[in-house]
C-alpha positions, 0 to 999 in steps of 0.5 A: 814796882816795875811791870805791875801792869799787864801789857794791854792788847792792841788792834782787833785784840781789844775787841776780844776782851770787851766785857764791862760794856756788856754788863753795863748795857745789859743792866740798863737795857730793861724798863727804859727801852722796853717800856719808856722808849716804846711808849714815847715812840707811840705817843710822840713818834720818831720826832724825839730820836734826838733825845735818845742820842743826846742823853746817851752820848752825854752820859757816855762821857761821864761813864767813860771818864770815870772808867778812865780814872779807875783804870789809871788809879785802881779805885772806883768812882765813889773813892774819887768822889771822896777825894773832892776838895772841901769838907770831908766826905761832902760829895759822898754824903750827897750821893748816899742820901740821894741814892738811898731813895733813888735805889729803892724806887728804881729797883722797885719800879723794875720789879713792878714792871717785871711783875706785870709782864710775868703775871701776863704770862701766867694768868691768875697770878697776881702782879704783886705776887709776880713782882715778889717772886722776881725780887726773891729770885733776883736777890737769891741769884745776887746773894749767891754770886753765881750769875753765869747760867742766868746770863746765858738764859736771859741773854737768849731771851733778850737777844731774841726780843732785840732782834725781833724789835729790830726786824719790826723797826726796819719794817716800819722805819720812816723815810730818811727825811722824817728820820733825820728830822727826828735827830733835830730837837724840835717841838713834839706834840702830844696827839689828842688820842693820847691825851684822852688816854691819860697822857699829859699835854706837856711832851717833856713828861715823856721825853725827860724819863727817856733821857733819864734812863737812857744809858742808865742813871747816875748809879750806872755810871758808878757801876761801870767803874766797878765792872772795869775794876772787876775786869782788871784793866790797867791799875785795877789788876789784883784790886778788890771791891771796896778798896781805895787806891794804893797811893804809895804805888801811884806816887811812885808809878814808873814810866813803863807802867804809865805807858801800859796804863795808857794802852788800857785807857784805849781799851776802855774807850773801845769798851765804852763806845761799844756800850754806847752803840748798843744802847743807841741802836736798841733804844731807837729800835724800840722807839721806832717800833712803838711809833710804827706799830702802836701809834697807828693803833692809838695805843699808849702802854700804861697801867696793869695792861702795859705788857699786853699793849707792848706785846702788840709790837710782835703780835702785829707781825707774828700773831699770838705766838709773837706776842707771847715771845715778846712778853717772855723777852720783856720779862727776861730783860726786866729780870736781867736789869733787876739782877744788874741793879741788885749787883750794883746798888749795894756796892755803891751804898756799901762804898758810901758807908765805908767812906762816910762811916769808917766803923761800918767797914771795921765791923762788917766784912765787905760781903756782909756789907753787900748783903745788908743792903740786899736785905734792905732792897728786898724789904723796899721792893716788897713794899713798893711792888705791893703798894704801887705795882699796878702803876709801873709806868709812873714808877719807872718815870719817877725813878728815871727822873730821880736816878737819871737826871737830878744828880747827873750835873753834879756827877759830871762836875765831880768826874771832871775834877777827879780826872783833871785835878785829883788824879794828877796829885796821886800820880808820879811826875812821869805818870802824870805827864803820860796819863794827862787826859785829853781836853775832849773829856773836859769838853764832853763833861762840861756840855753834859753839865750844862745840858743836864742842869738845864733839864733839872732847872727848867724842865723837871719842876714843870713835870713833877 
């Protein structure tokens, strides 16, 4: 049993192996930032910066706490859910039902938005056909499992767009007093010009979707545990996707391994914090750019012209070439998000089926399970893009509510139970003492539960 866990890095060496956070951030920096943050900034200005910071900070505690459990046990968040007290598989069944709908609509919304961007780059190409091409391309990439070359190309375009947005944001950033006022929740008003262009008078219709997809939704927090597992941190060393924890090893975990795992927990804290900083900076940058460029022109991105409207952020500074570069970067960001979604959601659903329907695992190898759900999302994408492809903003907003808010309070509670009640029962007496989580995790999860519960109970019913 001894020395099963690798020696964790220390100090600056931790930065060198930061990795899951990059995958996590790359997956959620897409339609939420390019479309929702920019649109919200155009309509409500910088008065809602607080929504970006609050939503991401609270989800940070959910994602990081789930990843800490994974580092300590070697299994992902779905297996944690399956260990909840009560009727067998009850929480996994809830996730399975909810994520089937959320996954289909969310993936379809990104494909629809990507189709709008691509068709704007290629005049004459129908947006639904563009969305289909993006879907087929992303499915093929995920099916093959060969992401490396795509990551490099997409990263260049996304980085170019992010740098450009930062440049624009710095040019139009409000004064210090206005900026800091935006960090305090207040009453944001929808201007008359936005109402005339189809925006709703209730500002929560813009704020909640932004919060919902800030740092990703429910699924993104689950996927983060997959990316940590894939990186081999702590007890995840030599573990595979679709496997429950080695409970025999955990029950007999020696003191030295537990101490090493505690060092790997610090790596996860750094990794998750890195993702938080990236997400907040990029999202606030897009929001400020929308407030500083589109709001004065009274432009609110929506419908089939959303890409051209958003491109004015760059064209206002660098002319038609700048607009073209923005649309190329936006297309790349949406494709990268689609690839991330198609890599994550089939894993989540395959895990849920494995746990709730054991015969599914016995009949199909893990790769076949994964590809079955890829085919499912291929079909749903083709239908959604064709039927609703000209309403990308509405689709993105709906998916942000379904995946980003509705199940998030439950997720916060389940992760807290997993970390403080389930995990200690799995560990040896020595390991339990060493790996006991700090109370700050419970505080973050409890606050996340109450805040997201407020949104679900008091705000969502008035905007749906």
